[in-house]
C-alpha positions as CSV (number, residue, x, y, z in Angstrom):
1,X,20.6,21.7,-4.7
2,X,21.2,18.6,-2.6
3,X,19.4,15.3,-3.2
4,X,17.8,15.4,0.2
5,X,16.3,18.8,-0.7
6,X,15.0,17.6,-4.0
7,X,13.3,14.6,-2.3
8,X,11.8,16.9,0.4
9,X,10.5,19.3,-2.3
10,X,9.0,16.4,-4.2
11,X,7.2,15.2,-1.1
12,X,6.0,18.7,-0.2
13,X,4.7,19.4,-3.8
14,X,2.9,16.0,-3.9
15,X,1.4,16.8,-0.5
16,X,0.1,20.2,-1.7
17,X,-1.4,18.7,-4.8
18,X,-3.2,16.0,-3.0
19,X,-4.5,18.5,-0.5
20,X,-5.8,20.6,-3.5
21,X,-7.1,17.7,-5.6
22,X,-9.0,15.8,-2.8
23,X,-11.8,18.3,-2.2
24,X,-12.2,18.7,-5.9
25,X,-12.5,15.0,-6.4
26,X,-15.0,14.9,-3.5
27,X,-17.1,17.5,-5.1
28,X,-17.2,15.6,-8.4
29,X,-18.0,12.4,-6.6
30,X,-20.9,13.9,-4.8
31,X,-22.2,15.4,-8.0
32,X,-21.8,12.1,-10.0
33,X,-23.0,10.1,-7.0
34,X,-19.8,8.0,-6.7
35,X,-20.8,7.0,-3.2
36,X,-19.9,4.0,-1.0
37,X,-23.1,3.1,0.9
38,X,-23.0,0.8,3.9
39,X,-25.4,-1.7,2.4
40,X,-23.7,-4.9,3.6
41,X,-22.8,-6.1,7.1
42,X,-19.0,-6.0,6.4
43,X,-19.0,-2.3,5.8
44,X,-17.5,-0.5,8.8
45,X,-18.9,3.0,8.1
46,X,-22.4,4.2,8.9
47,X,-23.3,6.8,6.3
48,X,-22.9,7.0,2.5
49,X,-19.5,8.5,1.7
50,X,-17.8,9.7,-1.5
51,X,-15.4,6.9,-2.5
52,X,-13.1,7.9,-5.3
53,X,-10.4,9.8,-3.3
54,X,-7.7,7.5,-4.9
55,X,-8.0,9.7,-8.0
56,X,-6.6,12.6,-6.0
57,X,-3.8,10.6,-4.5
58,X,-2.8,9.2,-7.9
59,X,-3.3,12.5,-9.6
60,X,-0.9,14.2,-7.2
61,X,1.6,11.4,-7.7
62,X,1.5,11.5,-11.5
63,X,1.7,15.3,-11.8
64,X,4.6,15.5,-9.3
65,X,6.7,12.9,-11.1
66,X,5.9,14.4,-14.4
67,X,7.1,17.8,-13.3
68,X,10.2,16.4,-11.5
69,X,11.1,14.9,-14.8
70,X,11.5,18.3,-16.4
71,X,13.5,19.9,-13.5
72,X,15.8,16.9,-12.8
73,X,18.3,15.2,-15.1
74,X,17.2,11.5,-15.0
75,X,19.5,8.8,-16.5
76,X,17.8,6.8,-19.2
77,X,17.3,3.8,-16.9
78,X,15.6,5.9,-14.2
79,X,13.3,7.5,-16.7
80,X,12.3,4.2,-18.2
81,X,11.4,2.7,-14.8
82,X,9.4,5.7,-13.8
83,X,7.4,5.3,-17.0
84,X,6.8,1.7,-16.2
85,X,5.5,2.5,-12.7
86,X,3.2,5.3,-14.1
87,X,1.7,3.1,-16.8
88,X,1.1,0.2,-14.5
89,X,-0.2,2.5,-11.8
90,X,-2.6,4.1,-14.3
91,X,-4.0,0.7,-15.1
92,X,-4.6,0.0,-11.4
93,X,-6.3,3.4,-10.9
94,X,-8.7,2.8,-13.8
95,X,-9.4,-0.8,-12.5
96,X,-10.1,0.5,-9.0
97,X,-12.2,3.4,-10.2
98,X,-14.4,1.1,-12.3
99,X,-14.8,-1.2,-9.4
100,X,-15.7,1.8,-7.1
101,X,-18.5,3.1,-9.3
102,X,-19.9,-0.4,-9.8
103,X,-20.4,-0.9,-6.1
104,X,-21.9,-2.7,-4.3
105,X,-21.4,-5.6,-6.7
106,X,-18.1,-4.4,-8.1
107,X,-16.0,-6.3,-10.6
108,X,-15.4,-10.0,-10.4
109,X,-12.3,-11.5,-8.8
110,X,-11.1,-12.9,-12.1
111,X,-11.4,-9.6,-13.9
112,X,-9.5,-7.8,-11.2
113,X,-6.7,-10.3,-11.3
114,X,-6.4,-10.1,-15.1
115,X,-5.9,-6.3,-15.0
116,X,-3.6,-6.5,-11.9
117,X,-1.3,-8.9,-13.7
118,X,-1.4,-6.7,-16.8
119,X,-0.3,-3.8,-14.6
120,X,2.4,-5.9,-13.0
121,X,3.5,-6.9,-16.5
122,X,4.2,-3.3,-17.3
123,X,6.8,-3.2,-14.5
124,X,8.6,-6.3,-15.9
125,X,8.4,-4.9,-19.4
126,X,10.2,-1.7,-18.1
127,X,12.8,-3.6,-16.2
128,X,11.4,-3.7,-12.7
129,X,11.3,-7.2,-11.2
130,X,12.9,-9.4,-8.6
131,X,16.6,-9.8,-9.1
132,X,17.5,-12.3,-6.5
133,X,15.6,-15.3,-8.0
134,X,16.6,-17.5,-10.9
135,X,15.9,-18.6,-13.5
136,X,14.4,-15.4,-15.0
137,X,11.0,-16.9,-15.8
138,X,10.5,-17.8,-12.1
139,X,11.6,-14.3,-11.1
140,X,9.0,-12.8,-13.5
141,X,6.2,-15.1,-12.2
142,X,7.0,-14.2,-8.6
143,X,7.2,-10.5,-9.5
144,X,3.7,-10.6,-10.9
145,X,2.3,-12.5,-7.9
146,X,4.1,-10.1,-5.5
147,X,2.7,-7.0,-7.2
148,X,-0.9,-8.4,-7.3
149,X,-0.5,-9.6,-3.7
150,X,0.7,-6.3,-2.2
151,X,-1.9,-4.3,-4.2
152,X,-4.7,-6.5,-2.8
153,X,-3.2,-6.4,0.7
154,X,-3.6,-2.6,0.8
155,X,-7.1,-3.0,-0.6
156,X,-8.0,-5.5,2.1
157,X,-6.7,-3.3,5.0
158,X,-8.7,-0.3,3.8
159,X,-11.3,-0.8,6.5
160,X,-11.1,2.3,8.6
161,X,-10.3,5.9,8.1
162,X,-6.6,6.7,7.7
163,X,-5.5,3.1,8.0
164,X,-4.4,2.1,4.5
165,X,-3.1,5.6,3.6
166,X,-1.0,5.9,6.8
167,X,0.5,2.4,6.2
168,X,1.4,3.5,2.7
169,X,3.0,6.7,3.9
170,X,5.1,4.9,6.5
171,X,6.1,2.3,3.9
172,X,7.0,5.0,1.4
173,X,9.2,6.6,4.0
174,X,10.8,3.2,4.7
175,X,11.7,2.6,1.1
176,X,13.0,6.1,0.7
177,X,15.4,5.8,3.6
178,X,16.6,2.4,2.6
179,X,17.2,3.4,-1.0
180,X,19.0,6.7,-0.3
181,X,22.5,5.3,0.1
182,X,22.3,3.5,-3.2
183,X,20.8,6.6,-5.0
184,X,18.2,4.6,-6.9
185,X,16.7,7.8,-8.2
186,X,13.4,6.4,-9.5
187,X,12.8,4.7,-6.1
188,X,13.7,7.8,-4.2
189,X,11.6,10.2,-6.2
190,X,8.6,7.8,-6.5
191,X,8.7,7.1,-2.8
192,X,8.9,10.8,-1.9
193,X,5.9,11.6,-4.3
194,X,3.9,8.7,-2.8
195,X,4.6,9.8,0.7
196,X,3.4,13.3,0.0
197,X,0.4,12.2,-1.9
198,X,-0.8,9.9,0.9
199,X,-0.2,12.5,3.6
200,X,-2.1,15.1,1.7
201,X,-5.1,12.8,1.5
202,X,-5.3,11.7,5.1
203,X,-6.8,14.9,6.7
204,X,-9.8,14.6,4.4
205,X,-10.2,10.9,5.0
206,X,-10.2,11.6,8.8
207,X,-12.5,14.6,8.5
208,X,-16.1,14.4,9.8
209,X,-17.5,17.1,7.6
210,X,-15.5,16.7,4.4
211,X,-14.9,12.9,4.5
212,X,-13.9,10.9,1.4
213,X,-12.7,7.4,1.0
214,X,-9.8,6.5,-1.2
215,X,-11.8,3.5,-2.6
216,X,-10.2,0.7,-4.6
217,X,-8.7,3.3,-7.0
218,X,-6.5,4.5,-4.1
219,X,-5.7,1.3,-2.2
220,X,-4.8,-0.7,-5.4
221,X,-2.7,2.3,-6.6
222,X,-0.8,2.6,-3.3
223,X,-0.2,-1.1,-3.1
224,X,1.0,-1.3,-6.7
225,X,3.5,1.5,-6.4
226,X,4.9,0.2,-3.1
227,X,5.3,-3.3,-4.6
228,X,7.2,-1.7,-7.4
229,X,9.5,0.3,-5.1
230,X,10.2,-2.9,-3.1
231,X,11.8,-4.4,-6.2
232,X,13.9,-1.4,-7.1
233,X,16.6,-1.5,-4.4
234,X,19.3,-3.9,-3.4
235,X,19.0,-5.1,0.2
236,X,21.7,-7.9,0.4
237,X,25.0,-5.9,0.7
238,X,25.5,-7.1,4.3
239,X,23.9,-10.5,4.2
240,X,21.6,-12.5,1.9
241,X,18.8,-12.2,4.4
242,X,18.5,-8.6,3.6
243,X,16.5,-9.3,0.4
244,X,13.5,-10.0,2.7
245,X,13.5,-6.5,4.2
246,X,10.5,-5.4,2.2
247,X,8.4,-7.9,4.1
248,X,9.1,-5.8,7.2
249,X,8.2,-2.5,5.6
250,X,4.9,-4.0,4.3
251,X,4.4,-6.4,7.2
252,X,1.1,-5.2,8.5
253,X,-0.8,-5.2,5.2
254,X,0.7,-8.6,4.3
255,X,0.1,-10.0,7.8
256,X,-3.6,-8.9,7.8
257,X,-4.1,-10.5,4.4
258,X,-2.8,-13.8,5.5
259,X,-4.5,-13.7,8.9
260,X,-7.9,-12.9,7.4
261,X,-7.5,-15.6,4.7
262,X,-6.6,-18.2,7.4
263,X,-9.5,-17.2,9.6
264,X,-12.0,-17.4,6.7
265,X,-10.7,-20.8,5.5
266,X,-10.8,-22.2,9.0
267,X,-14.6,-21.6,8.7
268,X,-14.5,-23.2,5.3
269,X,-15.4,-20.0,3.5
270,X,-13.7,-18.4,0.6
271,X,-10.7,-16.2,1.4
272,X,-12.2,-13.8,-1.1
273,X,-15.5,-13.5,0.8
274,X,-15.8,-10.4,2.8
275,X,-15.8,-10.6,6.6
276,X,-14.8,-8.7,9.7
277,X,-11.9,-10.9,10.7
278,X,-9.2,-8.2,10.3
279,X,-6.8,-7.7,13.1
280,X,-7.8,-4.0,13.3
281,X,-11.4,-4.8,13.9
282,X,-10.5,-7.4,16.5
283,X,-8.5,-4.8,18.3
284,X,-11.6,-2.5,18.1
285,X,-13.7,-5.2,19.8
286,X,-11.1,-5.3,22.6
287,X,-11.9,-1.6,23.3
288,X,-9.4,0.3,21.2
289,X,-10.7,3.4,19.4
290,X,-10.2,3.6,15.6
291,X,-7.8,6.5,16.0
292,X,-5.8,4.5,18.5
293,X,-5.7,1.5,16.2
294,X,-4.5,3.6,13.2
295,X,-1.9,5.4,15.3
296,X,-0.6,2.3,16.9
297,X,-0.4,0.5,13.6
298,X,1.4,3.4,12.0
299,X,3.9,3.4,14.9
300,X,4.3,-0.4,14.6
301,X,4.9,0.1,10.8
302,X,7.6,2.6,11.7
303,X,9.4,0.2,14.0
304,X,9.1,-2.6,11.4
305,X,10.6,-0.3,8.8
306,X,13.5,0.3,11.2
307,X,13.9,-3.5,11.5
308,X,14.0,-3.6,7.7
309,X,16.8,-1.2,7.7
310,X,18.6,-3.2,10.4
311,X,18.5,-6.5,8.4
312,X,20.1,-4.7,5.4
313,X,23.0,-3.7,7.6
314,X,23.5,-6.7,10.0
315,X,25.5,-9.8,9.3
316,X,23.6,-13.1,8.7
317,X,23.1,-14.4,12.2
318,X,22.1,-11.1,13.8
319,X,19.7,-10.5,10.9
320,X,18.3,-14.0,11.4
321,X,17.6,-13.3,15.1
322,X,15.6,-10.1,14.1
323,X,13.5,-12.2,11.7
324,X,12.9,-14.8,14.4
325,X,11.9,-12.2,17.0
326,X,9.5,-10.3,14.8
327,X,8.0,-13.6,13.5
328,X,7.5,-14.7,17.1
329,X,5.7,-11.4,17.9
330,X,3.3,-11.8,15.0
331,X,2.6,-15.4,16.0
332,X,1.9,-14.4,19.5
333,X,-0.4,-11.6,18.2
334,X,-2.3,-14.1,16.0
335,X,-2.8,-16.6,18.7
336,X,-4.3,-14.0,21.0
337,X,-6.6,-12.1,18.6
338,X,-7.8,-15.3,17.0
339,X,-9.6,-16.0,20.3
340,X,-11.7,-12.9,20.0
341,X,-15.3,-13.9,19.1
342,X,-16.3,-12.1,16.0
343,X,-19.3,-14.3,15.2
344,X,-21.8,-11.7,15.9
345,X,-20.0,-9.3,13.5
346,X,-19.9,-11.5,10.4
347,X,-22.4,-11.4,7.6
């Protein structure tokens, strides 16, 4: 059986499991009253909704990789790194689940960061960290910050149905395609499993009658796994600028995180304080529907993933021009959407 077939089967199996697990998790959430109620002004939904769908996404991912392990011959290094991802991801899922069921107050910022860094530390312990930075202790520190940052970025963009999960699906596809030539098996299989798990959840997240949110258990899990995948592949075969390719694949979640933080600090409020400054909500105020925003953002993520692939293949100066062009587009977007008055929508 070819590698491509194995990756497709991994994705398809994860998709099927997520589609099976999600309604079961929703039923349990309703029975246990794990509900996200729109009790604050920053909530973008109107009715109480089950909020622990991330358990279904993570469950499909874990089961898929566990079964793949028994039907595929993994080298020792690959198996070790998959264990690291699964242990760290489990910590993130538990952290997110506890935060979900403690809503609306949730866990404190410090508590979240402690466990996020603990989860990131599992990756380092199992050999997954940045390799293009030295000395090693700086690489470890940056790896911890990177993982926590990306995990929180996916948590921050989880503001409308299908948004965070579709971004995760496109990013997983991007990492899978970039990693394929190098045959980094743990990246390929984990990316395929994550892609299928996210896609299997999306129909329920978009459903009107059977709706369920992924909650922090899902967004933190997705961001964590993607941050881990980003550190698992070499990008600099063509030029040293290739190492920044993951910034393109994860560009929209990272961009929104920085944009929201800047807008909040410009009003002298904490960047950790909730608000409706997200670029997606600003586009909504311009008249775009939520489905249009999610679809356009997914398409943009696909284009940016292609740009990521480009900068891993192009020589230095051509890659630099790609970075300059994309950076200019984001700057232009920021200048324009920052002018939109969201004052009436803040709490």
